[in-house]
C-alpha positions as CSV (number, residue, x, y, z in Angstrom):
1,X,12.4,-24.1,-0.2
2,X,10.8,-22.0,2.5
3,X,8.9,-18.7,2.7
4,X,9.2,-16.3,5.6
5,X,6.4,-13.6,6.0
6,X,8.2,-10.4,6.8
7,X,5.3,-8.0,6.2
8,X,1.7,-7.8,5.2
9,X,1.1,-10.6,7.7
10,X,-1.8,-9.8,10.0
11,X,-2.0,-6.3,8.4
12,X,-2.5,-4.7,5.0
13,X,0.8,-2.9,4.5
14,X,4.6,-3.7,4.5
15,X,4.4,-6.5,1.9
16,X,7.6,-8.5,2.1
17,X,8.3,-12.2,1.7
18,X,11.6,-13.9,2.0
19,X,12.1,-17.0,-0.2
20,X,15.0,-19.3,0.5
21,X,16.0,-22.1,-1.9
22,X,19.0,-24.4,-2.2
23,X,20.7,-21.9,-4.5
24,X,19.4,-18.5,-3.6
25,X,17.7,-16.1,-1.1
26,X,15.4,-13.5,-2.5
27,X,12.5,-11.2,-1.7
28,X,9.0,-10.8,-3.1
29,X,8.3,-7.1,-2.5
30,X,9.8,-4.8,0.1
31,X,7.1,-2.4,1.2
32,X,6.6,0.4,3.6
33,X,4.4,-0.2,6.7
34,X,1.5,2.3,6.9
35,X,-1.3,2.9,9.4
36,X,-0.9,2.8,13.2
37,X,2.1,4.2,15.0
38,X,3.1,0.6,16.0
39,X,3.2,-0.5,12.4
40,X,5.1,2.6,11.2
41,X,7.8,1.9,13.8
42,X,8.6,-1.3,11.9
43,X,10.0,0.9,9.1
44,X,12.7,2.1,11.4
45,X,13.8,-1.2,12.9
46,X,16.0,-3.9,11.4
47,X,14.8,-6.2,8.7
48,X,14.1,-9.8,9.7
49,X,17.1,-10.7,7.4
50,X,20.5,-9.4,6.5
51,X,20.0,-7.3,3.3
52,X,23.5,-8.2,2.2
53,X,22.5,-11.8,1.9
54,X,19.6,-11.2,-0.5
55,X,20.4,-12.2,-4.1
56,X,17.6,-10.3,-5.9
57,X,14.1,-8.9,-5.4
58,X,10.9,-9.6,-7.4
59,X,8.5,-6.7,-7.2
60,X,4.8,-6.9,-7.9
61,X,3.9,-3.2,-8.3
62,X,4.6,0.4,-7.5
63,X,2.4,1.1,-4.5
64,X,4.6,2.1,-1.5
65,X,3.3,-0.7,0.7
66,X,4.9,-3.0,-1.8
67,X,8.0,-1.1,-2.9
68,X,8.6,1.6,-0.3
69,X,11.4,0.1,1.7
70,X,13.6,-0.9,-1.3
71,X,15.8,2.2,-0.9
72,X,16.3,1.3,2.7
73,X,17.2,-2.3,1.6
74,X,19.8,-0.9,-0.8
75,X,21.1,1.5,1.9
76,X,21.6,-1.4,4.3
77,X,23.7,-3.4,1.8
78,X,21.5,-5.0,-0.9
79,X,23.1,-4.6,-4.3
80,X,21.3,-7.3,-6.4
81,X,18.8,-6.7,-9.3
82,X,15.2,-5.7,-8.7
83,X,13.0,-7.5,-11.3
84,X,9.7,-6.0,-12.3
85,X,7.6,-4.9,-15.3
86,X,8.5,-1.8,-17.4
87,X,5.6,0.3,-16.2
88,X,6.3,-0.6,-12.6
89,X,9.9,0.4,-13.0
90,X,8.9,3.7,-14.5
91,X,6.3,4.4,-11.8
92,X,8.9,3.5,-9.0
93,X,11.2,6.2,-10.4
94,X,8.4,8.6,-9.5
95,X,7.1,6.9,-6.3
96,X,10.3,6.2,-4.5
97,X,12.0,9.6,-4.6
98,X,8.6,11.2,-3.7
99,X,8.4,8.8,-0.7
100,X,12.0,9.8,0.3
101,X,11.0,13.5,0.0
102,X,7.9,13.1,2.2
103,X,9.9,11.3,4.9
104,X,12.5,14.0,4.8
105,X,9.9,16.7,5.2
106,X,8.0,14.9,7.9
107,X,11.2,14.3,9.9
108,X,12.3,17.9,9.4
109,X,9.0,19.1,10.8
110,X,9.1,16.8,13.8
111,X,12.8,17.7,14.4
112,X,11.9,21.4,14.8
113,X,9.6,20.5,17.7
114,X,12.1,18.0,19.2
115,X,14.9,20.6,19.0
116,X,12.8,23.2,20.8
117,X,12.3,20.7,23.6
118,X,15.9,19.4,23.7
119,X,15.0,15.9,22.6
120,X,17.1,13.7,20.4
121,X,16.5,14.3,16.6
122,X,15.1,11.7,14.2
123,X,16.6,10.5,10.9
124,X,14.5,9.7,7.8
125,X,14.4,6.1,6.8
126,X,15.9,7.1,3.5
127,X,16.3,10.2,1.4
128,X,15.5,11.2,-2.2
129,X,19.1,10.5,-3.1
130,X,18.9,7.0,-1.6
131,X,15.8,6.3,-3.7
132,X,17.5,7.5,-6.9
133,X,20.5,5.3,-6.3
134,X,18.1,2.3,-5.7
135,X,16.6,2.8,-9.1
136,X,19.9,1.8,-10.8
137,X,19.1,-1.8,-9.7
138,X,15.8,-2.2,-11.6
139,X,15.5,-4.6,-14.5
140,X,12.2,-5.0,-16.3
141,X,10.5,-7.9,-18.0
142,X,7.2,-8.0,-19.9
143,X,4.2,-10.0,-18.8
144,X,4.3,-13.8,-19.5
145,X,8.0,-13.9,-20.5
146,X,10.0,-16.5,-18.5
147,X,13.3,-15.6,-17.0
148,X,15.6,-17.4,-14.6
149,X,17.2,-15.1,-12.0
150,X,18.9,-18.0,-10.1
151,X,19.6,-21.7,-10.7
152,X,16.4,-23.7,-10.1
153,X,14.2,-20.5,-10.0
154,X,12.0,-19.6,-13.1
155,X,9.8,-16.5,-12.9
156,X,6.9,-15.3,-15.0
157,X,4.8,-12.1,-14.4
158,X,1.0,-12.1,-15.1
159,X,-1.2,-9.0,-15.3
160,X,-2.8,-8.5,-11.8
161,X,-5.3,-6.0,-13.1
162,X,-4.6,-3.7,-10.1
163,X,-2.7,-0.7,-11.3
164,X,-0.6,0.0,-14.4
165,X,2.1,-2.6,-14.6
166,X,1.0,-4.6,-11.5
167,X,1.9,-8.2,-11.6
168,X,1.2,-11.6,-10.1
169,X,4.4,-13.6,-9.8
170,X,4.6,-17.2,-10.8
171,X,7.7,-19.0,-9.4
172,X,8.7,-22.5,-10.4
173,X,11.3,-23.6,-7.9
174,X,13.2,-26.8,-8.6
175,X,15.4,-28.4,-6.0
176,X,17.2,-31.7,-5.7
177,X,14.2,-33.7,-4.5
178,X,11.2,-31.5,-5.2
179,X,9.6,-28.9,-7.5
180,X,7.0,-26.3,-6.5
181,X,4.9,-23.8,-8.4
182,X,4.2,-20.8,-6.2
183,X,2.0,-17.9,-7.0
184,X,2.3,-14.5,-5.2
185,X,-0.8,-12.6,-6.1
186,X,0.4,-9.2,-5.1
187,X,-2.8,-7.1,-5.1
188,X,-5.6,-8.7,-7.2
189,X,-7.4,-6.1,-9.2
190,X,-11.1,-5.2,-9.3
191,X,-12.8,-6.1,-12.6
192,X,-14.0,-3.4,-15.1
193,X,-11.6,-0.7,-13.9
194,X,-11.3,2.4,-15.9
195,X,-7.9,1.8,-17.6
196,X,-6.3,-1.5,-16.9
197,X,-7.3,-5.1,-17.9
198,X,-9.0,-7.6,-15.6
199,X,-6.7,-9.8,-13.5
200,X,-5.3,-12.9,-15.2
201,X,-6.7,-16.2,-14.2
202,X,-3.9,-18.7,-13.5
203,X,-4.6,-22.4,-14.1
204,X,-2.3,-24.3,-11.7
205,X,-0.2,-23.8,-8.6
206,X,1.0,-25.8,-5.6
207,X,1.1,-22.8,-3.2
208,X,-0.8,-19.5,-3.4
209,X,0.2,-16.6,-1.3
210,X,-3.0,-14.5,-1.6
211,X,-4.0,-11.0,-0.7
212,X,-7.2,-10.4,1.3
213,X,-7.7,-6.7,1.6
214,X,-11.4,-6.8,1.0
215,X,-11.9,-10.4,2.1
216,X,-14.9,-9.4,4.2
217,X,-16.5,-6.8,1.9
218,X,-18.5,-6.5,-1.4
219,X,-18.3,-3.6,-3.8
220,X,-22.1,-3.2,-3.8
221,X,-22.6,-0.3,-6.3
222,X,-20.0,-1.0,-9.0
223,X,-22.5,-0.2,-11.7
224,X,-23.5,3.0,-10.0
225,X,-20.1,4.4,-9.0
226,X,-20.2,7.0,-11.7
227,X,-23.7,8.1,-10.6
228,X,-22.5,8.3,-7.0
229,X,-19.5,10.4,-8.0
230,X,-21.6,12.7,-10.1
231,X,-24.1,13.1,-7.1
232,X,-21.3,14.0,-4.7
233,X,-19.9,16.6,-7.2
234,X,-23.3,18.2,-7.8
235,X,-24.3,18.3,-4.1
236,X,-21.0,19.9,-3.1
237,X,-21.1,22.5,-5.8
238,X,-24.7,23.4,-4.8
239,X,-23.5,23.9,-1.2
240,X,-20.9,26.3,-2.5
241,X,-17.8,24.5,-1.2
242,X,-14.9,22.4,-2.5
243,X,-14.7,18.7,-3.0
244,X,-11.5,17.3,-1.5
245,X,-10.5,13.8,-2.6
246,X,-7.6,12.0,-0.9
247,X,-6.3,9.8,-3.6
248,X,-3.5,7.4,-4.3
249,X,-1.2,9.1,-6.9
250,X,-0.9,6.0,-9.0
251,X,-3.9,4.6,-10.8
252,X,-6.7,6.0,-8.6
253,X,-5.9,9.6,-9.5
254,X,-5.7,8.8,-13.2
255,X,-9.0,6.8,-13.0
256,X,-10.8,9.8,-11.3
257,X,-9.5,12.3,-13.9
258,X,-10.7,10.0,-16.7
259,X,-14.2,9.5,-15.1
260,X,-14.6,13.2,-14.3
261,X,-13.6,14.3,-17.8
262,X,-16.2,11.9,-19.3
263,X,-18.9,13.2,-16.9
264,X,-18.1,16.8,-17.7
265,X,-18.1,16.1,-21.4
266,X,-21.5,14.4,-21.1
267,X,-23.0,17.2,-18.9
268,X,-23.5,14.9,-15.9
269,X,-21.7,17.4,-13.6
270,X,-21.6,21.2,-13.8
271,X,-18.5,23.1,-15.0
272,X,-15.8,22.7,-12.3
273,X,-12.1,23.2,-12.0
274,X,-10.2,20.0,-11.3
275,X,-6.9,20.4,-9.5
276,X,-4.5,17.4,-9.3
277,X,-2.2,18.7,-6.5
278,X,0.5,16.0,-6.3
279,X,3.8,16.2,-8.0
280,X,4.0,12.4,-7.9
281,X,0.5,12.1,-9.5
282,X,1.6,14.5,-12.3
283,X,4.7,12.4,-13.0
284,X,2.8,9.2,-12.7
285,X,0.3,10.4,-15.3
286,X,3.2,10.9,-17.7
287,X,4.1,7.2,-17.2
288,X,0.5,6.2,-18.0
289,X,0.7,8.2,-21.2
290,X,4.0,6.5,-22.2
291,X,2.6,3.0,-21.6
292,X,-0.7,2.7,-23.5
293,X,0.0,-1.0,-24.1
294,X,-1.1,-1.6,-20.5
295,X,-4.6,-0.2,-21.2
296,X,-7.6,-2.4,-21.7
297,X,-9.2,-2.9,-25.1
298,X,-12.0,-0.4,-24.7
299,X,-9.6,2.5,-23.8
300,X,-7.1,1.4,-26.5
301,X,-9.8,1.8,-29.1
302,X,-10.9,5.1,-27.7
303,X,-7.5,6.7,-28.0
304,X,-6.6,5.2,-31.3
305,X,-5.1,7.9,-33.5
306,X,-5.3,10.5,-30.7
307,X,-2.7,9.6,-28.1
308,X,-3.1,8.6,-24.5
309,X,-2.7,12.2,-23.3
310,X,-6.3,12.9,-24.4
311,X,-7.5,10.8,-21.5
312,X,-6.1,13.1,-18.9
313,X,-6.1,16.6,-20.3
314,X,-8.7,19.4,-20.7
315,X,-9.1,23.2,-20.3
316,X,-10.5,22.8,-16.7
317,X,-7.9,20.1,-15.6
318,X,-5.0,21.7,-13.7
319,X,-1.8,19.8,-12.7
320,X,-0.2,21.4,-9.7
321,X,3.5,21.0,-9.1
322,X,5.0,24.0,-7.3
323,X,4.5,24.7,-3.6
324,X,3.4,28.2,-4.6
325,X,0.6,26.9,-6.8
326,X,-0.4,24.4,-4.1
327,X,-0.8,27.2,-1.6
328,X,-2.9,29.1,-4.1
329,X,-5.2,26.1,-4.4
330,X,-5.7,26.3,-0.6
331,X,-7.1,29.8,-1.0
332,X,-10.0,28.6,-3.3
333,X,-13.2,28.6,-1.3
334,X,-15.6,27.1,-3.7
335,X,-16.2,25.4,-7.1
336,X,-13.1,23.2,-7.1
337,X,-12.4,19.5,-7.0
338,X,-9.0,19.0,-5.3
339,X,-7.4,15.5,-5.8
340,X,-4.3,15.1,-3.7
341,X,-2.1,12.4,-2.2
342,X,-1.6,10.6,0.0
343,X,-4.7,8.4,-0.5
344,X,-4.9,7.6,3.3
345,X,-4.4,11.3,4.1
346,X,-1.4,10.4,6.2
347,X,1.2,12.6,4.5
348,X,1.8,14.9,1.7
349,X,-0.2,17.9,0.4
350,X,-3.6,16.4,1.1
351,X,-3.1,17.2,4.8
352,X,-2.9,20.9,3.9
353,X,-6.1,20.7,1.8
354,X,-7.9,19.0,4.6
355,X,-6.7,21.6,7.1
356,X,-8.2,24.3,4.9
357,X,-11.5,22.5,4.1
358,X,-12.4,19.9,6.7
359,X,-13.8,22.5,9.2
360,X,-16.1,24.0,6.5
361,X,-19.7,22.6,6.4
362,X,-20.1,23.6,2.8
363,X,-17.2,21.3,1.7
364,X,-17.1,17.6,1.1
365,X,-14.3,15.1,1.7
366,X,-14.7,12.0,-0.5
367,X,-12.7,8.8,0.2
368,X,-12.3,6.5,-2.8
369,X,-9.8,3.9,-1.5
370,X,-8.8,1.7,1.3
371,X,-8.0,3.5,4.6
372,X,-5.7,1.5,6.9
373,X,-6.2,1.3,10.6
374,X,-4.6,4.3,12.4
375,X,-4.4,6.6,9.4
376,X,-5.9,10.1,9.4
377,X,-8.3,9.0,6.6
378,X,-9.6,6.0,8.7
379,X,-10.1,8.2,11.7
380,X,-12.2,10.7,9.7
381,X,-14.2,8.0,8.2
382,X,-14.9,6.4,11.6
383,X,-16.5,9.7,12.7
384,X,-14.0,11.5,14.8
385,X,-15.2,15.1,15.4
386,X,-11.8,16.6,15.8
387,X,-8.5,15.5,14.2
388,X,-4.9,16.8,14.6
389,X,-3.2,18.0,11.4
390,X,0.3,19.4,11.6
391,X,-0.1,19.8,15.3
392,X,-3.4,21.8,15.1
393,X,-6.8,20.5,16.1
394,X,-9.3,20.7,13.3
395,X,-13.0,20.3,13.6
396,X,-14.6,17.9,11.2
397,X,-17.7,19.7,9.9
398,X,-17.4,18.9,6.1
399,X,-19.7,16.2,4.7
400,X,-17.8,12.9,4.7
401,X,-18.5,10.6,1.8
402,X,-17.1,7.2,0.7
403,X,-17.3,5.3,-2.6
404,X,-15.4,2.1,-2.2
405,X,-16.3,0.9,-5.7
406,X,-13.4,2.8,-7.2
407,X,-11.1,0.4,-5.3
408,X,-8.4,-1.2,-7.3
409,X,-8.7,-4.3,-5.1
410,X,-11.0,-7.2,-5.8
411,X,-13.8,-7.7,-3.2
412,X,-14.6,-11.0,-1.6
413,X,-16.6,-12.1,-4.7
414,X,-13.7,-11.2,-7.0
415,X,-11.1,-12.9,-4.8
416,X,-13.2,-16.1,-4.7
417,X,-13.8,-16.0,-8.5
418,X,-10.0,-15.6,-9.1
419,X,-9.2,-18.5,-6.8
420,X,-11.9,-20.7,-8.4
421,X,-10.1,-20.1,-11.7
422,X,-7.6,-22.8,-11.0
423,X,-8.2,-26.0,-13.0
424,X,-6.7,-28.0,-10.1
425,X,-7.0,-27.0,-6.5
426,X,-3.8,-25.6,-5.0
427,X,-2.3,-27.7,-2.2
428,X,-1.8,-24.6,0.0
429,X,-3.3,-21.1,0.2
430,X,-1.8,-18.6,2.7
431,X,-3.6,-15.4,3.3
432,X,-1.8,-12.1,3.7
433,X,-2.3,-8.3,3.1
434,X,-5.5,-8.0,5.2
435,X,-6.8,-6.9,8.6
436,X,-8.0,-9.4,11.1
437,X,-11.7,-9.4,10.1
438,X,-10.9,-9.6,6.4
439,X,-8.4,-12.5,6.9
440,X,-10.7,-14.5,9.1
441,X,-13.8,-14.0,7.0
442,X,-12.1,-14.9,3.8
443,X,-10.5,-18.0,5.5
444,X,-14.0,-19.2,6.4
445,X,-15.5,-18.5,3.0
446,X,-12.7,-20.2,1.1
447,X,-13.2,-23.3,3.3
448,X,-16.9,-23.3,2.8
449,X,-17.0,-22.4,-0.9
450,X,-13.9,-24.1,-2.3
451,X,-13.0,-26.7,0.3
452,X,-9.5,-25.4,1.1
453,X,-8.2,-24.7,4.6
454,X,-6.5,-21.4,3.9
455,X,-3.9,-20.4,6.5
456,X,-3.5,-16.9,7.8
457,X,0.1,-15.8,7.9
458,X,1.7,-14.3,11.0
459,X,4.5,-11.8,11.1
460,X,7.8,-13.6,11.1
461,X,6.2,-17.0,10.3
462,X,8.2,-19.5,8.1
463,X,6.4,-21.9,5.9
464,X,8.3,-25.0,4.6
465,X,6.2,-27.2,2.2
466,X,8.6,-30.1,2.5
467,X,7.7,-30.6,6.2
468,X,4.2,-31.9,5.6
469,X,2.9,-28.4,5.0
470,X,3.5,-27.5,8.7
471,X,4.3,-23.9,9.6
472,X,7.3,-23.1,11.7
473,X,7.6,-19.9,13.7
474,X,11.1,-19.1,14.9
475,X,10.6,-16.9,17.9
476,X,14.2,-15.8,18.0
477,X,13.9,-14.4,14.5
478,X,10.8,-12.3,15.2
479,X,11.6,-8.6,14.8
480,X,10.6,-6.7,17.9
481,X,9.9,-3.1,17.0
482,X,12.0,-0.5,18.7
483,X,10.0,1.8,21.0
484,X,9.8,4.5,18.3
485,X,8.0,6.9,20.6
486,X,11.0,7.2,23.0
487,X,11.8,10.6,21.4
488,X,8.6,12.0,22.7
489,X,8.9,10.6,26.2
490,X,11.3,11.6,28.9
491,X,14.6,9.8,27.9
492,X,14.7,7.9,31.2
493,X,11.1,6.7,30.7
494,X,11.8,5.7,27.1
495,X,14.9,3.7,28.2
496,X,12.8,2.0,30.9
497,X,10.2,0.9,28.3
498,X,13.0,-0.5,26.1
499,X,14.4,-2.5,29.0
500,X,11.0,-3.9,30.0
501,X,10.2,-4.8,26.4
502,X,13.6,-6.7,26.0
503,X,13.0,-8.5,29.3
504,X,9.5,-9.6,28.1
505,X,10.9,-11.0,24.9
506,X,13.7,-12.9,26.6
507,X,11.3,-14.4,29.2
508,X,8.8,-15.4,26.4
509,X,11.6,-17.2,24.5
510,X,12.6,-19.1,27.6
511,X,9.2,-20.1,29.0
512,X,6.6,-20.1,26.2
513,X,6.3,-21.9,22.9
514,X,3.3,-19.8,21.9
515,X,4.3,-16.6,20.1
516,X,0.8,-15.2,20.5
517,X,1.5,-14.7,24.2
518,X,4.5,-12.6,23.3
519,X,2.5,-10.5,20.9
520,X,-0.3,-9.9,23.5
521,X,2.3,-8.8,26.1
522,X,3.9,-6.4,23.7
523,X,0.5,-5.1,22.7
524,X,-0.4,-4.4,26.3
525,X,2.9,-2.7,26.8
526,X,2.3,-0.5,23.8
527,X,-1.2,0.4,25.2
528,X,0.4,1.5,28.5
529,X,3.0,3.5,26.6
530,X,0.3,5.3,24.5
531,X,-1.6,6.2,27.7
532,X,1.6,7.6,29.3
533,X,2.3,9.7,26.2
534,X,-1.0,11.4,26.6
535,X,0.0,12.7,30.0
536,X,3.7,13.3,29.5
């Protein structure tokens, strides 16, 4: 048995792990890369494996950084089953076509500019139709029910407490000489969330592949997050502007609507119209209503005899679907809370709302979730005074607020508590799904607090537990991203960069056993390329 780390290794997004056994080859997750331009370019390049050789996929949950490349996988030849929970399957039927639509619209917008300058046109990674075809492969299983998708492979899902239907995956892999119990955590949820249960504590495992998104942070004001949200609403309404909240369409939006409804009913915030401007969030809310069995005990008691729709509906709560209605929301100058996707402000309708409100000092932009490096949300949070939205430079004059305690991810304390829940210490912990600071901090804290030397995964790394726990990196199998920005450079210059990059890779293979040297060289080349783009 071996595990190759094909995404979420050294970064937060693009979750994808290739597991090879004596009898099968399968993936855990197949997610979209988000964040910097260099990461996004990985979405356009080849997989680190041949999709036609994959027997099946095990999917943890319906966030695009975990499921967003499944349509591309199918488009490139994969035709096996995709196993997941019922709620995740239903959410993916909303999330994946929406992802395809966003990609088609973004490429269409870029192609208009490229066509005017005579440059080669781009193609979307996949389309809405590709996503719909992919949904035919989904098969669902409930939490804690064993199934065997291949000889020697037994799978069980546990509630991850992250979003509706999110799962940790337990694998028991039995081969001729050995047997391993492997846990893929997916995303470990924060405790005491609005709607879903706390993450399940698992008692034993040999190998744990563990997320580390907030491995260097604490949610400091968990008990006060409602007060903080109420404060932001009140102050914005007093200034006479709008409150714009970039929010993930799945879970975060539903949590916010639930909390805001409670605060309005209790008189903690003034009367205000709440607009949920995201077709995906509207459809995802329907999935929540149809899956009340996923709610925690407190919410289940609250809706008994009423129906789950009472959690998300009210006279001042408006669900926006059509483009015309979305444009109308942009014309509202004050007294509105606008919740829109994407949560990192990198695509979708939120960019239009930011374009209309970000430059107005009476408005507020509130971030309630993780913002990956390179995203528009991260740049705004880090204090950029001007940002480009749809090719137009927008001044940042609105008040910028952040409440991390709404995060659906466990913080460092929560991650350690979950890992401490094992009755016997795992033999191996491999850290994924985190930025450099989070990974390194969590690695140190795990060693100090629990006595385990957790390993940080690298992109393309292969782990084989039978070889004394050593890690093998096959340099020839590392995917080198295409120079995705060739289209915006002069064609000759773009081709020159591709030639230089290929030569660097070949020389590194011949003369160096340290893949870090290769990665540093490519990083330097990317930096030079970025500087040239500024003046070309």
